[in-house]
C-alpha positions, -999 to +999 in steps of 0.1 A: +000+000+000+026+026+010+054+037-013+088+019-012+105+052-004+084+058+027+088+022+037+126+025+034+125+058+054+105+042+082+135+020+088+157+051+091+132+070+112+141+091+142+157+074+173+143+103+192+107+092+187+116+056+190+131+062+225+101+084+234+078+054+226+100+032+248+095+057+276+058+054+272+060+017+277+081+020+308+058+047+323+029+023+320+049-005+336+067+014+365+048+047+368+058+081+355+077+091+386+100+062+383+110+067+346+136+093+336+127+103+301+152+126+284+143+116+249+125+145+233+130+183+233+095+190+247+098+221+270+088+216+306+087+253+314+054+271+308+050+299+283+056+335+296+027+352+313+026+380+288+020+354+260-008+338+280-025+371+286-022+380+248-037+346+240-067+351+263-074+385+247-071+370+212-094+341+220-121+365+234-118+391+206-152+392+189-143+412+159-155+395+126-132+376+103-104+371+128-100+335+118-102+338+080-075+334+054-049+361+051-020+365+027+000+333+024+030+352+038+010+360+070-004+391+087+013+423+076+015+437+111+031+405+125+057+403+097+065+440+103+071+434+140+094+405+133+112+424+106+118+453+129+132+430+155+155+413+129+167+447+116+176+456+152+193+423+160+212+418+127+219+454+115+204+445+081+176+465+065+150+438+070+114+447+060+081+429+062+086+419+025+115+397+036+095+377+061+071+348+057+052+333+086+053+295+087+041+264+105+071+262+128+107+258+119+101+225+102+076+241+079+100+269+072+128+245+063+106+226+039+094+259+023+130+271+019+142+238+005+113+234-020+120+269-032+157+265-036+163+229-049+163+214-083+164+176-084+198+162-075+212+194-060+231+191-028+227+205+007+255+203+032+245+192+067+270+193+096+272+162+118+259+158+144+226+170+130+189+171+137+179+139+118+148+154+101+171+176+080+179+146+058+142+138+053+133+174+046+161+176+019+149+143+004+113+157+003+123+181-024+146+160-045+178+171-029+208+151-018+223+155+017+261+158+020+273+152+055+303+171+068+317+160+102+325+187+127+355+186+150+348+156+174+364+174+204+344+207+200+316+200+175+326+232+157+327+231+119+360+233+100+355+257+071+381+238+051+361+206+053+331+225+041+351+240+013+362+205+002+326+192+002+313+220-022+309+213-059+289+227-087+258+210-074+259+225-039+229+247-034+227+252+003+242+245+037+221+242+069+237+255+101+221+253+136+235+275+164+228+271+193+230+235+183+208+205+187+221+180+200+253+195+215+244+230+228+274+244+210+273+280+196+293+287+165+317+316+170+318+347+147+353+338+136+343+303+125+313+317+106+334+344+089+360+318+077+331+297+065+318+327+045+352+333+029+354+296+018+318+296+005+325+328-015+356+312-030+336+282-042+308+304-055+333+324-076+349+291-088+317+275-099+297+306-108+269+295-084+251+309-053+251+288-021+224+297+004+231+294+041+200+283+059+204+292+096+180+271+118+177+292+150+149+280+173+173+281+203+187+315+197+172+330+229+182+301+251+218+309+258+239+307+290+268+325+307+266+356+285+273+336+253+266+355+221+248+342+190+262+358+159+237+373+135+242+357+101+229+384+077+260+405+081+282+375+074+265+355+046+249+375+018+230+345+005+212+336+037+178+327+052+170+326+088+145+299+100+131+304+134+102+292+156+087+301+189+085+264+200+115+267+223+118+304+232+081+307+242+075+270+249+049+265+221+061+234+202+025+221+198+013+253+182+036+252+151+043+288+147+075+302+132+089+322+103+116+325+077+134+357+067+155+362+036+186+385+037+176+416+019+211+417+003+203+386-018+203+394-055+167+395-069+154+388-034+118+396-044+118+366-068+130+344-039+102+358-017+076+351-043+089+315-045+088+311-007+053+324-005+042+301-034+059+271-017+042+279+016+008+276-001+015+247-024+030+225+003-004+227+019+005+249+049-015+277+032-006+301+060+007+300+096-020+296+123-039+329+125-045+329+163-009+324+172+003+350+147-019+375+164-002+371+198+033+375+186+038+413+182+034+419+220+053+387+229+085+392+208+105+405+237+093+376+259+113+345+266+109+315+289+128+314+322+163+306+307+178+305+342+156+275+350+171+256+321+206+267+333+198+252+367+189+219+350+220+221+328+244+227+357+228+201+380+230+174+353+263+183+337+282+187+370+270+153+383+276+135+350+312+147+350+315+136+386+303+101+377+329+098+349+311+108+318+328+131+292+308+160+278+311+195+264+292+220+286+264+235+265+264+272+257+228+272+246+197+251+238+187+224+263+207+193+254+238+174+266+257+152+242+280+130+263+303+103+250+289+068+253+307+047+278+311+019+252+316+024+215+281+010+206+259+039+216+227+021+206+236-008+229+245+017+256+211+034+254+194+000+256+214-009+287+204+025+302+168+014+301+175-012+328+177+019+351+146+034+335+168+060+318+155+070+283+183+086+263+189+088+226+218+072+207+242+096+189+238+074+158+204+090+153+222+124+149+249+110+126+274+109+154+279+074+169+296+070+202+276+096+219+241+100+233+217+129+237+200+140+269+171+166+266+171+183+300+140+204+293+122+183+320+111+188+355+141+194+377+129+167+401+132+142+373+169+152+369+175+150+407+158+116+409+177+103+378+212+109+392+215+076+411+205+059+379+232+077+358+257+069+385+248+032+386+249+031+348+284+046+348+296+020+374+284-008+352+311+001+327+340+008+350 
């Protein structure tokens, strides 16, 4: 009944969801309070109060036609608010004409890739990566080209990216703050990357679009800085959502913004708006568009995530795990205590620990912990993490 392609992709499907399903089984068996599920990046912290108040007002608003179709790009006032914020943050002259509201960052990535890709063109993806990138690229006839980052820092090497580029390279996806490592790419690394991309563009007479996936850009720690990409990469698109910054993953609200410096940017915008419609999204949810203008300055309690990070990181290091301390997002990506990370994660389930193998992110030998959970789950999980570590000493 189903296509052979989808059947094949089911076998490659996300370890994240698979481990989440295992967690559901264990919760039924042992009770939710005895299962330590770190599988999925589903924020535990509630949305900010200013957003809740705006939502209540929007729901009770009795003006007619509030829930009708609008431009496929989204409400003009919402796009204008986001454009003003981007212009302030990036220093680029972003206008509402450069912004399209989307059904989350996943929707935005699919819209961008559909608009950019001809069949067989290549998109560079940096490993470790969010696994859905590969499926999104495949959705639109593209080919994923995986470039490994430095295994000790998870920072990209611009020379490795340079070597991976050929005349078929159409785009590169970057993600900073990064899922699954929490790493933030420095300005110097991004500037060197821009130099190498420009050299290849000149060599092949092509344009390579940098798609910056930024859902964690407001979740940063210890005064870390996220570098705005519009001033570094001329050919660039920002993809963002409010799933993480405002704890709204189930509402599927986000946007994409094209760098106004792109040559013939209006044609690109026309293509993005067309793709938003023809992919079936039509437009981003009207209700949640309406609450954004007064919520753009809001952000979840990042200090609460920092407490979770510090509690878990400090104890894992004490127990003998090796891990880079995250600068942003809400994930840890420690080394597996045995080379086979899939087997390691299976062994962790003996202690009711639900963690995700690094293989699912294109980086075997590690595992991901999503610490966007109740802090009591973290506290109660520590003896399990310690017992797991002792098993391999």
